[in-house]
C-alpha positions as CSV (number, residue, x, y, z in Angstrom):
1,X,15.5,0.9,5.5
2,X,13.3,0.4,7.8
3,X,11.9,3.9,7.6
4,X,10.8,4.5,11.1
5,X,7.2,5.6,10.2
6,X,5.1,2.2,10.5
7,X,1.6,2.8,11.3
8,X,1.7,6.8,11.2
9,X,-1.3,8.5,8.5
10,X,-0.8,10.0,5.2
11,X,-2.8,12.4,2.4
12,X,-1.6,11.9,-1.2
13,X,-2.6,13.2,-3.3
14,X,-3.4,12.8,-6.6
15,X,-2.5,9.5,-5.8
16,X,-4.2,7.2,-9.1
17,X,-1.6,7.2,-11.0
18,X,1.6,8.7,-12.3
19,X,3.8,9.9,-9.6
20,X,1.3,9.9,-6.7
21,X,0.6,6.2,-7.4
22,X,4.6,5.4,-7.0
23,X,4.8,7.6,-3.6
24,X,1.6,6.0,-2.3
25,X,3.2,2.6,-3.1
26,X,6.1,3.0,-1.6
27,X,4.5,4.6,1.8
28,X,2.0,1.6,2.2
29,X,5.2,-0.2,1.4
30,X,6.2,0.4,4.9
31,X,2.9,0.0,6.9
32,X,1.1,3.3,6.3
33,X,-2.2,4.4,6.4
34,X,-2.4,6.2,3.0
35,X,-5.2,7.7,1.6
36,X,-5.0,8.7,-2.1
37,X,-6.9,10.5,-3.2
38,X,-8.1,11.9,-7.1
39,X,-10.8,12.8,-9.1
40,X,-10.7,9.4,-10.8
41,X,-13.4,7.0,-8.8
42,X,-13.5,3.7,-10.3
43,X,-9.4,3.8,-10.7
44,X,-9.1,5.0,-7.2
45,X,-10.8,1.7,-6.6
46,X,-8.2,0.3,-9.3
47,X,-5.3,1.3,-8.1
48,X,-5.9,1.3,-3.9
49,X,-6.3,-2.3,-4.6
50,X,-3.4,-3.2,-6.6
51,X,-1.4,-1.2,-4.5
52,X,-2.9,-3.8,-1.7
53,X,-1.9,-6.7,-3.4
54,X,1.4,-5.4,-3.9
55,X,2.3,-4.4,-0.3
56,X,0.0,-6.3,1.9
57,X,-1.4,-2.7,3.5
58,X,-5.1,-1.7,3.0
59,X,-5.1,2.1,1.3
60,X,-8.0,4.0,1.3
61,X,-9.5,6.8,-1.0
62,X,-12.3,9.6,-1.3
63,X,-12.8,11.5,-4.9
64,X,-11.7,15.0,-4.6
65,X,-10.9,17.6,-7.0
66,X,-8.1,18.8,-4.1
67,X,-8.2,22.3,-6.3
68,X,-11.7,23.1,-4.9
69,X,-12.4,24.1,-1.7
70,X,-15.3,21.7,-1.4
71,X,-12.7,18.4,-2.0
72,X,-10.2,19.9,0.6
73,X,-12.8,19.8,2.8
74,X,-13.9,16.0,1.7
75,X,-10.1,14.6,1.7
76,X,-9.3,16.7,5.5
77,X,-12.6,14.8,7.1
78,X,-11.9,11.5,5.5
79,X,-8.2,11.9,7.8
80,X,-8.6,14.5,9.5
81,X,-4.6,14.1,11.4
82,X,-2.4,12.9,8.1
83,X,1.2,12.3,9.7
84,X,2.0,12.6,6.2
85,X,1.3,15.3,3.7
86,X,1.6,14.5,-0.6
87,X,0.9,17.5,-2.2
88,X,0.5,16.5,-5.9
89,X,-2.0,18.5,-9.2
90,X,-1.1,17.9,-12.7
91,X,0.5,20.6,-14.2
92,X,-1.2,23.4,-16.9
93,X,-1.4,22.7,-20.1
94,X,1.8,24.8,-22.4
95,X,1.5,27.2,-24.2
96,X,2.4,30.5,-25.5
97,X,2.7,33.2,-22.3
98,X,0.9,35.4,-25.5
99,X,-2.0,33.5,-25.2
100,X,-2.6,33.7,-21.2
101,X,-5.2,35.8,-19.8
102,X,-5.7,36.1,-16.4
103,X,-8.3,33.3,-15.8
104,X,-5.7,30.4,-17.3
105,X,-2.7,32.4,-14.1
106,X,-5.7,32.7,-11.3
107,X,-6.2,28.1,-12.1
108,X,-2.7,27.5,-12.3
109,X,-2.6,29.2,-9.2
110,X,-5.6,27.9,-7.9
111,X,-4.4,24.1,-8.7
112,X,-0.1,24.8,-8.3
113,X,0.9,27.0,-5.4
114,X,-3.0,27.3,-3.6
115,X,-4.0,24.2,-3.4
116,X,-0.9,23.1,-1.1
117,X,-1.2,25.6,0.8
118,X,-4.0,25.7,2.0
119,X,-3.7,22.1,2.7
120,X,-0.5,22.6,4.2
121,X,-2.7,25.0,6.9
122,X,-5.1,23.1,7.6
123,X,-2.4,20.0,8.7
124,X,0.2,21.8,10.2
125,X,-0.6,22.6,13.5
126,X,-2.0,19.7,14.3
127,X,1.7,18.3,13.2
128,X,3.4,20.2,15.4
129,X,1.8,19.9,17.6
130,X,2.2,16.8,17.7
131,X,6.1,17.0,17.3
132,X,6.1,14.4,13.7
133,X,5.2,15.6,10.2
134,X,6.8,15.5,7.1
135,X,5.1,17.1,3.9
136,X,6.4,16.5,0.1
137,X,5.3,18.7,-2.8
138,X,6.2,17.2,-6.0
139,X,6.5,19.9,-7.9
140,X,8.9,20.1,-10.5
141,X,12.6,20.0,-12.0
142,X,11.2,23.4,-13.7
143,X,11.4,25.4,-11.1
144,X,15.1,25.1,-11.6
145,X,15.3,25.2,-15.9
146,X,12.1,27.1,-16.6
147,X,10.6,26.9,-19.8
148,X,8.4,29.5,-21.7
149,X,6.1,26.7,-23.3
150,X,5.6,26.2,-19.7
151,X,5.1,29.2,-18.0
152,X,1.8,28.5,-16.3
153,X,3.7,26.0,-14.3
154,X,7.2,27.1,-14.0
155,X,5.3,30.4,-12.3
156,X,2.7,28.8,-10.5
157,X,5.5,26.0,-8.8
158,X,7.5,28.9,-8.1
159,X,5.5,30.0,-5.7
160,X,4.6,27.6,-3.8
161,X,8.5,27.0,-3.4
162,X,9.0,30.0,-2.5
163,X,6.1,30.3,0.8
164,X,7.4,26.5,1.4
165,X,11.0,27.9,2.1
166,X,10.0,30.6,4.5
167,X,7.7,27.7,6.3
168,X,10.2,25.0,7.2
169,X,12.9,27.2,9.2
170,X,9.7,27.6,11.4
171,X,8.3,25.0,11.3
172,X,11.3,22.7,11.6
173,X,11.6,22.9,16.2
174,X,8.6,21.4,16.2
175,X,9.5,17.7,14.6
176,X,8.2,19.3,11.0
177,X,9.7,19.8,8.1
178,X,9.1,20.6,4.6
179,X,10.5,18.9,1.3
180,X,9.7,19.5,-1.8
181,X,10.9,16.4,-5.3
182,X,11.6,18.4,-8.5
183,X,10.8,15.6,-11.2
184,X,12.5,15.9,-14.2
185,X,10.8,13.7,-17.6
186,X,9.4,10.5,-14.9
187,X,7.8,8.0,-17.9
188,X,4.0,9.1,-17.0
189,X,0.4,9.3,-18.6
190,X,1.5,13.9,-18.0
191,X,5.3,13.1,-19.3
192,X,3.8,11.1,-22.4
193,X,0.8,14.3,-23.1
194,X,3.1,16.7,-23.4
195,X,6.0,14.9,-25.1
196,X,2.2,14.5,-28.0
197,X,1.2,18.2,-27.8
198,X,5.2,19.4,-27.8
199,X,6.1,17.1,-30.7
200,X,2.9,17.3,-32.9
201,X,3.4,21.5,-32.2
202,X,6.7,20.6,-34.5
203,X,5.5,18.2,-36.2
204,X,7.3,15.7,-35.2
205,X,6.4,12.1,-35.0
206,X,6.4,11.7,-30.5
207,X,9.0,8.5,-31.2
208,X,11.1,10.8,-32.0
209,X,10.6,14.3,-30.5
210,X,10.8,10.9,-27.6
211,X,13.9,9.7,-28.5
212,X,15.3,13.2,-28.7
213,X,14.3,14.6,-25.4
214,X,16.1,10.9,-23.9
215,X,18.9,12.3,-25.6
216,X,19.5,14.9,-23.9
217,X,19.5,13.1,-20.5
218,X,22.8,11.6,-18.6
219,X,21.3,8.8,-17.8
220,X,19.3,8.3,-21.3
221,X,16.6,7.6,-20.0
222,X,13.8,8.4,-18.4
223,X,12.4,7.9,-14.9
224,X,9.9,5.0,-12.6
225,X,7.6,6.6,-10.7
226,X,8.5,3.0,-8.5
227,X,12.2,5.2,-7.7
228,X,10.6,8.7,-7.4
229,X,8.5,6.5,-5.0
230,X,10.4,5.2,-2.5
231,X,12.8,8.6,-2.9
232,X,10.1,11.0,-1.4
233,X,9.1,8.3,1.3
234,X,12.4,8.5,2.8
235,X,11.7,12.4,2.4
236,X,9.0,10.8,5.3
237,X,11.3,9.1,7.3
238,X,12.6,9.5,11.0
239,X,15.8,9.3,9.1
240,X,15.2,12.4,7.2
241,X,14.3,14.5,10.0
242,X,17.3,16.9,9.9
243,X,16.1,17.1,6.1
244,X,14.3,20.9,5.6
245,X,13.4,23.6,3.3
246,X,15.3,21.7,0.6
247,X,14.0,21.3,-3.2
248,X,15.3,17.6,-4.4
249,X,16.6,17.4,-8.1
250,X,15.8,13.9,-9.5
251,X,16.4,14.5,-13.5
252,X,18.4,11.5,-14.5
253,X,21.3,14.5,-13.8
254,X,19.9,17.4,-17.0
255,X,19.7,20.1,-15.0
256,X,23.9,21.2,-16.3
257,X,23.8,23.5,-12.4
258,X,26.2,22.7,-9.3
259,X,23.5,24.4,-7.2
């Protein structure tokens, strides 16, 4: 399917690895002018080269931490008029809420709620003026099915989801859509790190813990960054212009509810 976005400009936060990289690759494959932002310049360069080799589309990079004001400024200077914004930041570590002080909560909100809101604030009026915009927030399936050990992530991501739900209805008439993608368990460095911590806390080998996790997923496997990226890219397409304010759950069927 031709997504109809060839030549559009996109910012992909956290685009050097994992789900962000999968999304950047899918967009580049459709001819989008992609800027990937992340903190590690060496990984950024390597990722950009690999995506270009795979898709034939050059990918630009910016080494920046989008959870900071300076980082967001650098990204927006590199791509001041994006048509597509993919918000994506790694979640806070798991733990016990009794150990989380105000500093931990503020850091979680800065990373997983406020940084996305400030980027949206910076780009949305330009999208409205151009009568086209696609904003996709990569959040977590924990928005729909929270667990206590990931409470910092649950709270911050749910706050972003609520904010965007209202804003999406306000800007839809201008050709701008805002949606969130809620990944379940995808085979990424982040997932493996969390599994390692959880397995260690339970005193079981990582392989045994991961086997138990797969058994809880109807698909009996973890997702791939490639299939995740394809879903995000579709939400950025011209065909998805009537989809807004939604939260697309990608979890292999693990969530047991209907809605």
